[in-house]
N, C-alpha and C positions, 0 to 999 in steps of 0.2 A: 553506227548501226550495222549499217551493210555487212561488217567483219564477219558477225556471228553466224553468217550462212556457212562459213567455212569451217563451222564445226561440224562435219559429217556425221561423227561419233557421239553427239551430244544427245542425253536420253531426257533429261529433266532441266526445263527453261523455268524460273519463276521470278518473274519481273511483277513492277505495278501495272494497274490497268491503263494509269497514263503512258508510262514507257513503252507496253507490248504493241499498240496499235502502229509505232513508230517502225519496227522492224522491217525491213523488205524480205521477201524471197525466203520465207520460213521454210517453204516445199522444199529446198536444199537439204534440210536435217532429217532426212528421212530415217535416222534411228531414235527421233523424238517419241517420248511414250506421253507425254503431257502438254497440249497447247493452250493456252488462257488466255481471254483479251485480243484473239487475232479479229481484226475490224476489216471487213472487206470493201475496197475502193476500185474505184472504175481507173486505175493506173497501175503501169507495170509493178511486180512485186507484190501484190496485195488483194490481186483476183481470187475469186474460190478456187480458181486452179492451182495455186499453191498449195491444196490438202490433196492434190490427185496422190504424191506419192509416199504419204505419210501412211504408210502401210503398217506400221507397228503402232499407231497411236491407240492410246487406251482412254485418256480423257481430253476430250476436245470441246472449248466454248467458242463459238463463231457469232460474230454481229455485223450486222450490217449487211444482211440477207437481201434486203430490198434492193441493195446495188447490183445483185445479178440479173444479168440481162436478158436470159433466156433457160427453159428448161433444160436445152441442151448442154448449155455451160456449167447446171447444176449437177446433171447426168456421169460427166467426166470427173465429180469427184469420188465418185463408186465408194459411198460409204458403207453401200451393203455386202462391199466386198471386206473391208477392214474388219477383219476375224478380232480383233484383240479390244477391237472399241467397247468400253465398259457404260462410260457415261456421257453424254453429249448436252449441249445447251445450243440449240437455234435461236436466234433473237434478230428481230427486226428493229429499226430504227423507230423511235416515238412517235415522229410525223408520219409515219410510212403509210399509215392508215388513210391518211387525205391525198398522198402523193401516189401509191402504188396502185396498178388495175387488178381488181381482183381475181379476176380468171389468171391471168399470168404469173401472179401469184401463187395460186393455187398448183399451176402447171409446175412451177419452179419447185414448191414443197413436195410434190408426189416424187420427185426425182433425188430426193434428200433421205429415202429410206435408209436406216442403219442396219447394220447387221443383225440377225436374229439373237446373237450373244447378248446384245443391249441391255444393261439392268437398269442404269436410269436415265431418263429423258426430261429436259425441259425446253417448254416452248415458251417464247418470249415475245409478245407485241406482235405476233404472226396477224395480217390485215385481211387475211383470206375468211370467207363466209363459210366456208365448209373445212370440217378436216381432210388431212393426206389420206389419198388410197391405202396406203399401207396401216392405217389405224384404224381403216375400216375390216381389216382379216386380221386374224389372230395370229400371225407371223412371228411378232415379237415375243417369245414363249417363257423368255427368261427375264423380262421386264420386272422389276420389283417396285419401282419408283416412277411417278408420274407429276410433273408440277406443269400447269397451265397458266399463264396471268397475261394480263393487259392484249387478249385478241379481241380488240372492240367490235369487230364485224362477224365474229363467230356466233351462229344464230342456234348451232346445238353442240352438245358435246358428244366427242367421238365415242365409239360403243367401248370403251374401257371393260365392261363387265367381261368382254371374253378374254380377257387376258388374265389367266388362271391363275397367276402366281404373284398376282400385284400385291403388295403391301401397304404402299401409301399413295395418296392421291390427295396434291394440292390443288385446286381451282379459285384463282384469285382475280378479279375484277373482270370478269364477262358482262359487258352491259348489254347483250340482247338476249342471251339464254335464259329463257322463260322457266321451263320444265323438263324435268328428266322422267321419262317415261319408258316404255320397255324396251325401245331402239337402244337404251344406255345399256343393256346387259346383253343383246346381240343375239346370236343363235344359241348360245350356251350360256344356259340356266344354272349351271354349275360355276360361272366365274366368281372371282372375288372372295373365294373361300378362304382366303390369308389375308385380305385386307386388316391392315392395324390401325392405320389413321386415315381419316377423312375429315380434310380440312376444308371450307368452303366460305369465302369471304368477299364480299362488294359486288355482289349481283344484284344491282337494285331492280330487275324486274322478274327476278326467279319468283315463281309464286307458290311452283310444287316439286317436290320430288317424290315419285310414285316408286313403288316396289312393285315384287312379284306376287299376288295376292297368296298368305299361307304361306309363304316362302322365307326361310331366315337368310337373306342374302347376303348379311354380312358377319358370319357365325363367330369369326375369330375377331372381330372389330373391338379394338382397344381403346381409343379416342375418336369424337366426336369434336368438332368444332365448328361454328355457323357465326360467322359475323357480318354484320351491314349488310343484309340483305332483307330488307325492311319489308318487302311484299311478299316473303315466304310465309304460307299458311300451314304445310304440311311436310313432315320427314318421314322416312321410311321406319320401321323396325330396328331395334337394335338387341345386340344378344344380352342376358344376364351377365354375360363375363366383361361386358364394357368396363372399362376404369374410370374414365374420364369425359365428361361432358359438359361441352361449353357454348352456350347461346347467347349470341348478343345483338340487339336491333333486329327482331323479327316479327313477324304478325302472327305468329304461333298460338292457337286457340288452348290446346293441350299439348304434354309432353309428347316426345316420340313412346311409341310402346314397346313392350320388353318380349322376347323370344326366351325359353327353355334352352339347355343344351342340345336336346334332341327332339322338343317338341315340333310338330308343324302347324299347330296353333299356337294362339297365345294362351298362355297359363295364368290361371286366375290368381295365385299366390306365388311368388317368385323373391328368391334369396339373392340378391344382386351382390356384384362384386365391387359395385361403383364405388370409388374412392373420394372423388370431387364431381360434382357440381356445381356451376356457377349460370346464372341466369339473371340476365341485365336487358332494359331497357324491352321486354316484351309488353308492350301495353295493353295487349289483348288477350293475353293468356289468364286463363279463369283458374285451373286445376294445376296442380303439380303431381308428382308421382300417385298412382293409385293399385292397390292389389299387390306392391310388392314389399319385401323388406329389405330395408337399406341400412342392415347392422354391420357392413365394412364401410360406409360413409365417413370420412375422416374431413371434410370441408363441404360445405353448403352455403353456396350466396346466391341470395336473392334480391336484387335490387331494380327499381322502377318497372314494376310491373302495376299499374295501374288499375287493373281491372281483377286482380288478384284478390279473393276475396275471404278466401278462408285457408287454414293447412289441414291437411288430412287429420283424422281423429287419433290422439296419442302420436301423433306425428314423429315427438321427438322423443318420446319415452324409450322408441326401440331402435334409436340410433346409436347403440353401444360404443362406437368408436369415434364418435363425432369430437374432433379439435377444435375446429373452426366453423364461427356460425355469424353469418352477416345477413342482417335484414335491414333494409335500407328503401325509403320512398316507395311502399306501397301503402298510400294513403286510406283505402280502403279497407285493409286486412284486419279481420276481427278473429278471435280465437278465445276459446273459454281457459278455463284453469289448463297450465300445462306444465309438463314435468320435464326441465331440461338434464340431459345425459351427465352424471358428475365428470365424465372424461374432458369436457370441454376446456381449452387453455385460451381461446380467444373471441370474444363475441363484441361485434359492433351491430349497434343497432339505432335507427331513429327514423324519424317520418313515418310511422306505420300505423297512424291511427289508433283505434280503439285496442289494439294489440299490443301497444308498447306496454300498459301496465301491470298485465298478466305476465309478459315476458321478464319485465325486471322484478316481478316479486319472486318468479321461478327462479331466479338466479340464487338463493338464499340457502346456504350449505354448500355452493360450488368453490370448494376450497381448494381445486386444482389450477380455478382459474387465475391467469396471469396477467392477461391483455383485455381492460374493458375502455371500448370508445364508443361513446354516446355522441353522436352527429344529429342534431336539428330532433332532438327527442321533447317531446313537448310536455313533460310532468313539469311540474313546477317545483316539485323537493325530490329528490333519489331517498329512499328510504334507508335511516342510518341504522336500522336494524339488518337490513338485508347488506348494507355498506360493510358493517362491521363481520360479517360473517366470510368475507371473500380474503381470508386469511394469506392466501398463496399470490395475492395482486402484486404486479411488479411496475405495470404502466396504466395509466387511467388518464383520459381523455374526455373533456366537456367541450365538444363543439358547437357552436350554433343553436345552444341548448334555453331552454325556457325556466331553469333554475332561477330562484329567487335567493338561495344561499345553498351550502354546501354542506353535507354530513357533519353530524357533532363533534366536536372534538375527541371525544370517547370512542366514537367508531374509527377515527382517524387512528388513534392510538393502537387499535389494535391489529392494524395493518402492518405487520412489522416486516415485510418485504416490500412495499411499496417504496420506490425507487425514482419513478416517473410523474408528474403530474403538470399537464396541460391544460388550460382554460382559456378557447378561444370563441371570440366573438356570442358570449353567452349575455346577451343586451338587457336581462331584467335582474342579473345578479347584482345585489347592493352590498354582501359583505361575502370575505373569504377568510371569517374566521374557522377554526377548527383545525386548517393545515397545519398549522405551527405544533400540532400535537403528535405528527405522522414522524416515526423516530427513524426510518431508513432514508427518509427524501432525498435523493440526490442532486435532482432536476428540478425547476419549476418554471414552467410557462405561462404568461397572463397576457391577452392580448384581447384588443377590441370589445371588453368590458367596461362600457362609459359609464355606468351607473354607480360604480364604484368609488366614493366620495372619499378622498381623504381630510381626516378630521381631526387635529393633535391636541384637542382639547380632550378627547374620550381617553379617560383613565384606564391604565394597564397594566397588571401586576406581572414585571417580566420574570420569567422562566428560564433559566440559565442551560435549560435542556432544550428549550424551544429551535427547531430547524439546526439541531446541533452536527447533521451531516449533510446539508445541502451545500452542494460545492456551484452550482450553474444556476442564475436567476437571469431568465431572459424576460423582460416586460416592455409596453409599448408605451408607458404612462409614467413618468418619472414620479408624479404625486405620490402613486402607490407605496414609496419610500420613507412618506412621509407621516405613514398612518402603520397602525399595528394590525396583523402581526408583522410585517416585513419591515417594519422601523427597527426593531431590536436585534435585527439578524447580524451576525458576528464573525462569520466562518464561510462567507461565499469566496470563493476563486475565479470565478467569471461573471463577469456581468454583461447583459446583452441588452441597450436602451435603444427603441426604435426613434424616437426622439420625436421631431417635427416642432410644430407651433408651442406646445407645451413646455420645451425644453430651452430654457434662457441661462440656466446654470447647472453645471452637474452637483449634485449633492455630496458636498463636501463633507458634511460631519458624517454622513452614513458610509463614504468611501474609508475614512480614516476609521471607523469603527470597525472594517471589516481588513484588518491587516494582514491577513493572509492572500489576498485579491492579487492573481497574476495577470491578468488579462480583462482589458474594458473594451468595449465594441459600442459607437453609437453609429447607425445607420442612417441617420438624418439630423445632421446638427446646424440645419438653416436658420436657426433662432439662437443659437447658442454665443452668447457673447465673449465667453471668455474662460480657461478653465481654471481649475480650484488654485488659488493661490499658494498653498500648502500642498502643491501637488509632490514635492519632493520628498515628503513624509512616507508616502505610500511606500514603505519600504523593498515590497516583494513583489511590484508589479513589473511584467517582462514584458507585457506587451499591449500599445495603446493603438487604435483603430478609432479614426473620427471621418464619416463621410459627409461631403457636404457642407463644410466648414467654411462659409461665407464671407460670416462676420466677423470671425477671429483675427485678431491683430498683431497681438506678439504671444510669447510665451512664458511662463512662469519657469523658475529652476526646475529639472526635470529631474526624476529619481537614479540614482547612480546603478538599481536592478536593472532600467530600462533596457531591451535588447531588440525591438521593434518599435517603428516608430511609423504610422502612415496617415496622412491627413490628406484628403483629396479636396476637389472643387474650391481652392483659398482663395483669398482675394490677392490681388500681384502684391500688394504692400507686403502680407505675411510672407509669399514665398521669398520675398529683395531680403526681408528680417533675418530668413532661415538659409541663405546661400552659402555654401560650404566656404568657411576660411574668411569669408567678405561680410555677412550681414552680422547685425548686432546681436541676433538671438543664437546664431551659431554656437558658441562658447557653451550655451545651454545642453547642447543635443550632441555637441560633438563627439561624446562618448559612447552615444549609442550605434549597435554594430548595423542594423538594417534601418536607413531612415527613405524614407519617399514622401516628400512633401510636392502635389501638384495643383 
């Protein structure tokens, strides 16, 4: 590694972060333009003094700043004299909050002032309680990007509002910061005029983000993200030009208000540019947007808002561009008759109390709807007349729903584009009749529906057109294959079975009926005794994967088409029988290209 320091004209050095800290005397590479992963140590060749002569440096990532002995040592680096420096990351070790003396750390940081040409600044793990003096004064006039994270003892944010051309602010995991007040904006109330992204995350004591009264403080803000600030009650107003708002796990009572383009006060009715609005786990939120038009909104997601009791009047009818709607886990939500926009492509709905029924009925006529996911929906019956109207539907999921039966076969027959149907954990579902009428179904998953009981004695008129396009079948209970409508399927190419205690034998008759079968996967074969004796007749199968096959003791003759065989967690006796060129069953699998028996 030491030989690298002789490459005096080297400008670009890109190595992994594991190798870079091993290189000594990088300060001799005086032509270097970028240095990532330099880690300070208290030994020759690795001190902060190695940065002194890097006068051409443009991008610098330096860690281990807690190993700097004094402010004088930090001052010798002269970051403020490095005119080419465009981006710098200053990082302290993870445990430095406990091992460093705050006063000394702050003095060291004061001496690491970068040149005023700096565009991008990242501060990671700083253990001091105050921000550096050079961030108290608006000297970094070119700064556009600030990222501050894991500064666990920092009590107040630096006055970033003074940085007039700042475009991106990321503030993450600052445990002691409680509020943002007028000091954040400093003496220049015209700061942050160019801010595009404000991202705040993991600030458990953060209660309030205050603004300047009657001031549009972020006139060009495009993205606002707030995550895991569970104590946060207020946010500043945002401009109507904002495009993306995401708030997760906060104590907001109301949404931020909106400013017009040139208004000095809030407008009563605004036409927003907002395209994505995502609100989740805001248990105290009582109201959503008020007095504004969201005609540009394309994605709306509201989840886990227990206090949300109503939606604004005609709230969906005005959403002329809405493509994705998610309403989940809002148990107190109540709404009257509503009108969903015909532009919707995806709907996810569930656990929304009395609002579920009118929302489901409002789907009637949504010919452009492609994906419908019902997750925890309390309706016992999904109306067939609504279902039959969703002619554009390609993907449908019933998850943890209270339905007792599926829509009628006639309704399924009208869904000529439906390709994927998933039914998960519907504990009250007793019948899956109807799905066989779906003309385009390619993939079907049924898991956790314990009340669907196989009854081979029930009469069934076989329809050759049933499931004519079904390629993939994924089930957890093999008994589903013993009753209609799944019993008569003959076109499946890939079968997945969860297995478990119900699976003692694979359904040989069903497997032979599906002559086009190419792949068979059993996730839990812990009770599987043996493979079907007539396995060799599965002339199209190419892949067989069986997990936890601890009871299988031998193999039947295997299909000549088989290319991949994986059987794991096997009994030692079985593994011995399948040993290459030695085991008694090896002759049955010698023709298979990929064999993994373990």
